[in-house]
C-alpha positions as CSV (number, residue, x, y, z in Angstrom):
1,X,0.0,0.0,0.0
2,X,1.5,3.4,-0.9
3,X,1.9,5.7,2.0
4,X,1.3,8.9,0.1
5,X,3.1,11.2,2.5
6,X,2.2,14.3,0.6
7,X,-1.5,13.7,0.0
8,X,-2.6,16.1,2.8
9,X,-0.8,19.0,1.1
10,X,-2.7,20.6,-1.7
11,X,-0.1,23.3,-2.2
12,X,3.5,22.8,-3.5
13,X,5.7,22.2,-0.5
14,X,8.4,24.8,0.3
15,X,11.5,23.2,1.7
16,X,12.2,26.4,3.7
17,X,9.2,25.4,5.8
18,X,10.7,22.0,6.9
19,X,12.3,21.3,10.2
20,X,15.8,20.4,9.0
21,X,17.0,24.0,9.3
22,X,18.7,24.2,5.8
23,X,18.0,26.9,3.2
24,X,15.6,25.5,0.6
25,X,13.8,26.6,-2.5
26,X,10.3,25.8,-3.6
27,X,9.5,22.6,-5.5
28,X,6.9,22.3,-8.2
29,X,6.2,20.0,-11.1
30,X,8.6,17.1,-11.5
31,X,10.8,18.0,-8.6
32,X,7.8,18.1,-6.2
33,X,6.7,14.7,-7.5
34,X,10.2,13.2,-7.0
35,X,10.3,14.6,-3.5
36,X,6.9,13.1,-2.6
37,X,7.9,9.7,-4.1
38,X,11.1,9.8,-2.0
39,X,9.2,10.6,1.2
40,X,6.8,7.7,0.5
41,X,9.8,5.5,-0.2
42,X,11.6,6.3,3.0
43,X,8.6,5.5,5.0
44,X,8.1,2.1,3.3
45,X,11.8,1.2,3.4
46,X,12.3,2.2,7.0
47,X,9.2,0.3,8.0
48,X,10.3,-2.8,6.1
49,X,14.0,-2.9,6.9
50,X,14.4,-0.8,10.1
51,X,16.0,2.6,10.3
52,X,19.5,1.4,10.8
53,X,19.4,-0.9,7.8
54,X,17.5,1.3,5.4
55,X,19.9,2.4,2.6
56,X,19.7,5.5,0.5
57,X,20.2,3.4,-2.6
58,X,17.1,1.3,-1.8
59,X,15.0,4.4,-0.9
60,X,15.9,6.0,-4.3
61,X,15.2,2.7,-6.1
62,X,11.7,2.4,-4.6
63,X,11.1,6.1,-5.5
64,X,12.2,5.6,-9.1
65,X,14.9,8.3,-8.9
66,X,18.7,8.3,-8.9
67,X,20.9,8.7,-5.8
68,X,22.0,12.0,-7.2
69,X,18.4,13.2,-7.2
70,X,18.1,12.1,-3.6
71,X,21.0,14.2,-2.5
72,X,19.8,17.1,-4.5
73,X,16.6,17.0,-2.4
74,X,17.9,15.8,1.0
75,X,21.2,16.1,2.8
76,X,21.0,12.5,4.1
77,X,18.7,9.8,5.2
78,X,17.9,11.4,8.5
79,X,16.8,14.6,6.9
80,X,14.5,12.7,4.6
81,X,13.1,10.8,7.6
82,X,12.5,14.0,9.5
83,X,10.6,15.6,6.6
84,X,8.4,12.5,6.2
85,X,7.8,12.4,9.9
86,X,6.8,16.0,10.0
87,X,4.3,15.7,7.2
88,X,2.8,12.4,8.3
89,X,2.7,13.6,11.9
90,X,0.7,16.6,10.8
91,X,-1.8,14.5,8.8
92,X,-2.2,11.8,11.5
93,X,-2.5,14.4,14.3
94,X,-5.1,16.3,12.5
95,X,-7.2,13.2,11.7
96,X,-7.2,12.0,15.4
97,X,-7.8,15.5,16.7
98,X,-10.9,15.9,14.5
99,X,-12.2,12.5,15.6
100,X,-12.0,13.2,19.3
101,X,-12.9,16.9,19.2
102,X,-16.5,16.3,20.5
103,X,-16.0,12.9,22.1
104,X,-16.2,14.1,25.7
105,X,-15.6,11.4,28.2
106,X,-15.0,8.9,25.4
107,X,-12.1,10.9,24.0
108,X,-9.4,8.4,25.1
109,X,-11.4,5.5,23.7
110,X,-11.8,7.3,20.4
111,X,-8.1,8.2,20.2
112,X,-7.2,4.5,20.8
113,X,-9.7,3.4,18.1
114,X,-8.1,5.9,15.7
115,X,-4.6,4.5,16.5
116,X,-5.7,1.0,15.9
117,X,-7.4,2.0,12.6
118,X,-4.2,3.7,11.5
119,X,-2.2,0.6,12.3
120,X,-4.7,-1.6,10.4
121,X,-5.0,0.8,7.4
122,X,-1.5,2.0,7.0
123,X,0.8,-0.4,8.9
124,X,4.0,1.1,7.5
125,X,3.0,4.7,8.5
126,X,2.1,3.5,12.1
127,X,5.4,1.6,12.4
128,X,7.4,4.5,11.0
129,X,5.9,7.1,13.3
130,X,5.7,5.2,16.5
131,X,8.7,2.8,16.4
132,X,11.4,3.4,13.8
133,X,11.7,7.2,14.5
134,X,12.9,6.2,18.0
135,X,16.0,4.9,16.2
136,X,16.6,8.0,14.1
137,X,18.1,10.3,16.7
138,X,17.0,12.8,19.3
139,X,15.2,15.2,16.9
140,X,13.1,12.4,15.5
141,X,12.3,11.2,19.1
142,X,11.2,14.8,19.9
143,X,8.9,14.9,16.9
144,X,7.4,11.6,18.0
145,X,6.9,12.9,21.6
146,X,5.2,16.0,20.1
147,X,2.7,14.0,18.1
148,X,1.7,12.0,21.2
149,X,1.5,15.2,23.2
150,X,-0.7,16.7,20.6
151,X,-3.2,13.9,20.8
152,X,-2.9,13.9,24.6
153,X,-3.9,17.6,24.8
154,X,-6.8,17.1,22.4
155,X,-8.0,14.3,24.6
156,X,-7.7,16.4,27.7
157,X,-9.6,19.2,26.1
158,X,-12.4,16.8,25.2
159,X,-12.5,15.5,28.7
160,X,-12.7,19.0,30.1
161,X,-15.7,19.7,27.9
162,X,-17.7,16.7,29.2
163,X,-18.4,14.8,32.3
164,X,-17.0,11.6,33.6
165,X,-14.2,9.9,31.7
166,X,-11.1,8.1,32.9
167,X,-9.1,9.0,36.0
168,X,-5.7,8.4,34.4
169,X,-3.2,10.6,32.5
170,X,-4.3,10.5,28.8
171,X,-0.7,10.2,27.7
172,X,-0.2,7.0,29.7
173,X,-3.1,5.4,27.9
174,X,-1.9,6.5,24.5
175,X,1.7,5.4,25.1
176,X,0.7,2.0,26.4
177,X,-1.6,1.4,23.5
178,X,1.0,2.5,20.9
179,X,3.8,0.3,22.4
180,X,1.6,-2.8,22.7
181,X,0.3,-2.4,19.1
182,X,3.8,-1.9,17.8
183,X,5.2,-5.0,19.6
184,X,2.3,-7.3,18.7
185,X,2.4,-6.2,15.0
186,X,6.2,-6.7,14.8
187,X,6.0,-10.1,16.5
188,X,3.0,-11.6,14.8
189,X,2.5,-9.5,11.6
190,X,-1.2,-9.8,12.3
191,X,-4.2,-7.6,12.0
192,X,-4.2,-5.3,15.0
193,X,-8.0,-5.0,15.1
194,X,-8.5,-7.8,17.6
195,X,-6.5,-5.9,20.2
196,X,-9.0,-3.0,20.1
197,X,-11.4,-4.8,22.4
198,X,-8.8,-5.3,25.1
199,X,-7.3,-1.8,24.7
200,X,-10.8,-0.2,25.2
201,X,-11.5,-2.5,28.2
202,X,-8.2,-1.3,29.7
203,X,-9.1,2.3,29.2
204,X,-12.5,1.8,30.7
205,X,-11.0,0.1,33.8
206,X,-10.1,3.7,34.9
207,X,-13.6,5.1,34.6
208,X,-14.8,6.5,37.9
209,X,-18.2,6.4,39.4
210,X,-17.7,9.2,42.0
211,X,-16.7,11.8,39.4
212,X,-13.3,12.4,41.0
213,X,-10.3,12.7,38.7
214,X,-7.3,12.7,41.1
215,X,-4.8,11.1,38.7
216,X,-5.4,12.8,35.3
217,X,-2.5,15.2,35.7
218,X,0.7,13.3,36.5
219,X,2.3,16.0,38.7
220,X,5.2,14.5,40.7
221,X,4.4,14.3,44.4
222,X,6.6,16.9,46.3
223,X,7.0,14.7,49.3
224,X,8.2,11.8,47.3
225,X,10.5,14.0,45.2
226,X,12.1,15.0,48.5
227,X,12.3,11.4,49.7
228,X,16.0,10.4,50.2
229,X,17.2,8.3,47.4
230,X,17.9,4.7,48.3
231,X,20.4,4.1,45.5
232,X,22.1,0.7,45.4
233,X,23.7,-0.9,42.4
234,X,22.1,-4.1,41.3
235,X,25.3,-5.3,39.7
236,X,28.5,-4.5,41.6
237,X,31.5,-4.3,39.3
238,X,34.9,-5.4,40.6
239,X,37.3,-2.4,40.1
240,X,40.0,-4.7,38.9
241,X,41.4,-8.2,39.0
242,X,44.6,-8.9,40.8
243,X,47.6,-8.3,38.6
244,X,50.1,-11.0,37.9
245,X,49.7,-14.4,39.5
246,X,46.7,-15.0,41.7
247,X,44.7,-17.9,43.1
248,X,41.3,-16.8,41.9
249,X,39.3,-19.6,40.2
250,X,39.1,-19.4,36.4
251,X,35.3,-19.2,36.5
252,X,35.4,-16.3,38.9
253,X,37.8,-14.4,36.7
254,X,35.5,-15.1,33.7
255,X,32.5,-13.9,35.6
256,X,34.2,-10.6,36.6
257,X,35.3,-10.0,33.1
258,X,31.8,-10.7,31.7
259,X,30.3,-8.2,34.2
260,X,32.8,-5.6,33.2
261,X,32.0,-6.1,29.5
262,X,28.3,-5.9,30.2
263,X,28.6,-2.6,32.0
264,X,30.9,-1.3,29.3
265,X,28.5,-2.3,26.6
266,X,25.7,-0.4,28.3
267,X,28.0,2.7,28.8
268,X,29.1,2.7,25.2
269,X,25.6,2.3,23.8
270,X,24.4,5.2,25.9
271,X,27.3,7.4,24.8
272,X,27.4,6.7,21.1
273,X,24.2,4.8,20.1
274,X,24.1,1.1,19.2
275,X,24.8,1.5,15.5
276,X,28.1,3.5,16.2
277,X,29.5,1.4,19.0
278,X,32.5,-0.9,18.1
279,X,34.2,-3.7,19.9
280,X,37.1,-1.3,20.5
281,X,34.8,1.1,22.4
282,X,33.6,-1.8,24.6
283,X,37.0,-3.2,25.5
284,X,38.3,0.3,26.2
285,X,35.5,1.0,28.6
286,X,35.7,-2.4,30.2
287,X,39.5,-2.3,30.7
288,X,40.0,-5.7,29.1
289,X,41.8,-6.9,26.0
290,X,40.2,-7.8,22.7
291,X,41.2,-11.4,23.4
292,X,39.3,-11.4,26.6
293,X,36.3,-9.9,24.8
294,X,36.3,-12.6,22.1
295,X,36.6,-15.4,24.7
296,X,33.2,-14.2,26.1
297,X,31.4,-12.9,23.0
298,X,31.5,-13.5,19.2
299,X,30.8,-9.9,18.3
300,X,29.2,-6.7,19.6
301,X,25.7,-8.1,18.8
302,X,26.3,-11.1,21.1
303,X,27.7,-8.7,23.7
304,X,24.6,-6.6,23.4
305,X,22.3,-9.6,23.9
306,X,24.4,-11.0,26.7
307,X,24.4,-7.7,28.5
308,X,20.7,-7.3,28.2
309,X,20.1,-10.8,29.5
310,X,22.4,-10.4,32.5
311,X,21.3,-6.9,33.4
312,X,17.6,-7.6,33.1
313,X,17.9,-10.8,35.2
314,X,19.7,-8.8,37.9
315,X,16.9,-6.2,37.8
316,X,14.2,-8.8,38.1
317,X,16.0,-10.5,41.0
318,X,16.1,-7.1,42.8
319,X,12.4,-6.5,42.2
320,X,11.5,-10.1,43.2
321,X,13.5,-9.6,46.5
322,X,11.4,-6.6,47.3
323,X,8.1,-8.2,46.1
324,X,8.5,-11.3,48.3
325,X,10.3,-9.6,51.1
326,X,7.5,-8.7,53.7
327,X,4.1,-9.9,54.8
328,X,1.1,-8.3,53.1
329,X,-1.1,-8.6,50.1
330,X,-0.4,-8.2,46.4
331,X,-0.7,-4.4,46.5
332,X,1.8,-4.1,49.3
333,X,4.2,-6.4,47.5
334,X,3.9,-4.5,44.2
335,X,4.4,-1.1,45.9
336,X,7.7,-2.3,47.4
337,X,8.8,-3.8,44.0
338,X,7.9,-0.5,42.3
339,X,10.3,1.3,44.7
340,X,13.0,-1.2,44.0
341,X,12.5,-0.6,40.3
342,X,12.7,3.2,40.8
343,X,15.9,2.9,42.9
344,X,17.5,0.9,40.2
345,X,16.7,3.6,37.6
346,X,18.4,6.3,39.7
347,X,21.3,4.1,40.7
348,X,22.1,2.8,37.2
349,X,21.4,5.5,34.6
350,X,23.5,3.8,31.9
351,X,21.9,0.4,32.5
352,X,18.5,2.0,32.6
353,X,19.1,3.6,29.2
354,X,20.4,0.4,27.8
355,X,17.4,-1.7,28.9
356,X,14.6,0.8,28.4
357,X,15.7,3.0,25.5
358,X,17.8,0.6,23.5
359,X,15.0,-1.9,23.4
360,X,13.6,-0.1,20.4
361,X,15.4,-2.6,18.1
362,X,15.1,-4.2,14.7
363,X,12.6,-7.1,14.3
364,X,15.5,-9.6,14.9
365,X,15.5,-8.7,18.6
366,X,11.8,-8.4,19.1
367,X,11.7,-11.7,21.0
368,X,14.0,-10.3,23.7
369,X,11.8,-7.2,24.2
370,X,8.7,-9.4,24.5
371,X,10.5,-11.6,27.1
372,X,11.0,-8.4,29.1
373,X,7.3,-7.5,28.9
374,X,6.4,-11.1,29.9
375,X,8.7,-11.0,32.9
376,X,7.1,-7.8,34.2
377,X,3.6,-9.1,33.8
378,X,4.4,-11.8,36.3
379,X,4.5,-9.2,39.0
380,X,1.3,-7.4,37.7
381,X,-1.0,-10.3,36.9
382,X,-1.0,-11.4,40.6
383,X,-3.7,-8.7,40.9
384,X,-6.1,-11.2,39.4
385,X,-6.2,-12.9,42.8
386,X,-8.4,-10.0,43.9
387,X,-11.0,-10.7,41.2
388,X,-13.6,-13.3,40.6
389,X,-12.7,-16.1,38.2
390,X,-15.2,-14.8,35.6
391,X,-13.7,-11.3,35.8
392,X,-10.0,-11.9,35.4
393,X,-8.0,-9.2,33.7
394,X,-6.8,-10.5,30.3
395,X,-3.1,-11.0,29.4
396,X,-3.4,-8.3,26.7
397,X,-4.6,-5.7,29.3
398,X,-1.8,-6.7,31.6
399,X,0.7,-6.3,28.8
400,X,-0.8,-2.9,28.0
401,X,-0.3,-1.8,31.6
402,X,3.4,-2.9,31.5
403,X,3.9,-1.2,28.1
404,X,2.6,2.0,29.6
405,X,4.9,1.8,32.6
406,X,7.9,1.1,30.3
407,X,7.0,4.1,28.1
408,X,6.8,6.4,31.1
409,X,10.2,5.2,32.1
410,X,11.6,5.5,28.5
411,X,10.6,9.2,28.2
412,X,12.3,10.1,31.5
413,X,15.4,8.0,31.0
414,X,16.2,9.3,27.5
415,X,15.5,12.9,28.5
416,X,17.7,12.5,31.7
417,X,14.8,13.2,34.0
418,X,15.0,9.9,36.0
419,X,14.6,11.6,39.4
420,X,11.1,12.7,38.3
421,X,10.0,9.1,38.4
422,X,10.3,9.2,42.2
423,X,7.5,11.6,42.4
424,X,5.4,9.6,39.8
425,X,5.5,6.3,41.7
426,X,2.0,6.9,43.1
427,X,0.3,7.6,39.8
428,X,2.2,4.8,38.1
429,X,1.3,2.4,40.8
430,X,-2.3,3.5,40.7
431,X,-2.3,2.8,36.9
432,X,-1.2,-0.7,37.6
433,X,-3.6,-1.3,40.5
434,X,-6.9,0.2,39.1
435,X,-7.7,-2.5,36.5
436,X,-7.6,-5.1,39.3
437,X,-8.9,-3.2,42.3
438,X,-11.1,-0.6,40.7
439,X,-10.2,3.1,40.6
440,X,-11.6,4.1,43.9
441,X,-10.0,1.3,45.9
442,X,-6.7,1.8,44.1
443,X,-6.8,5.5,44.8
444,X,-7.4,4.9,48.5
445,X,-4.6,2.4,48.8
446,X,-2.0,4.6,47.0
447,X,-3.0,7.7,49.0
448,X,-2.6,5.8,52.2
449,X,0.9,4.6,51.2
450,X,1.9,8.2,50.3
451,X,0.6,9.5,53.6
452,X,2.7,6.9,55.4
453,X,5.7,8.0,53.4
454,X,5.1,11.6,54.4
455,X,4.7,10.7,58.1
456,X,8.0,8.7,57.9
457,X,9.7,11.7,56.3
458,X,8.5,14.0,59.1
459,X,9.7,11.7,61.9
460,X,13.0,12.7,63.6
461,X,15.8,10.4,62.6
């Protein structure tokens, strides 16, 4: 299906109006047609092959133009992507805004319905705007954030003009729906329409009966922002191995070296981006030789996967320790696990970036990302013990909750605002609890926990 990037623009496009910041002239006639074909081609190529693997030669071939013509119109691949993203974002944003303008309390449901319809009707456009642009650099990520924020604000305006609605930040719902749709489509290549029922059920699980909307605005709680950080590394790294002869067992030495390489891989990816990282970067950061690296890993891809596995297992072990640590019910356990998760994010910014930003990967690694989602659902789906057998929360809804949490984390981690998450623990926890406990009970539980935190902070040490 042709993406038709330029179909929303009746007038010839002026390149001076684009977001790339370069001086441009106006395009009409054949030049305008070539430009439109290239924008369509970059969307389809990136959606098919992934941003890192999409080549200019292939984009030009699909557009039916020469490489020389491409470079006459665009400085590089990223510039072409940014222009396509800007035009498609405007078209998609306008369509969704118009659909939800008068939706009132159903605005979030209508927005989710429109997102599913886009994914079903124009799969490559949806994948390009929501997933692949995450791999195209900070400017593309900012454009993606702006599109989601535009739909969020339209939803909030519609809510304000009606009565009722969901007691949840609109952006959390949108981000969770987008992430789950993207993952399912990339894994199964199936029609996204069947997910709509579960996504709407998830949104409706935050509908309130008392008219109160305590959690719509995710303002960080001041008391929790002031809470002393309880930072503790989940994966201690040995500063160095003994030089010369020593009596350390060979397996201990290998384990230390592997940990150092894993940390170094995370640091290098955060500093340079996965595509630019080399084995030389990793061994330099790890303080090991290339020979040691190749005894552990075949190449940087294997090091990436090994690091992800080790670091994620360590994080899960930390959360599990908190989850099963004290007496209490599922909500108490999950509250403690949530704080363990937040402490990890503050203690290990490079590892957090590696696990929660670098997971936007080509299809070859989609299985690992889904394994992460599944592992987190094991903590969340315990809430079904609070519900009758005939009213269990579905696995798709549980996955949507986890996706929303991971997207909230992603935005803060990649924008270096991790400390903000400390103040958002209450609303994030409420988002997890409400589908299982109901909005009113979840609100009461979280507010009681926050009150206890405040009292503890006021007590003399």
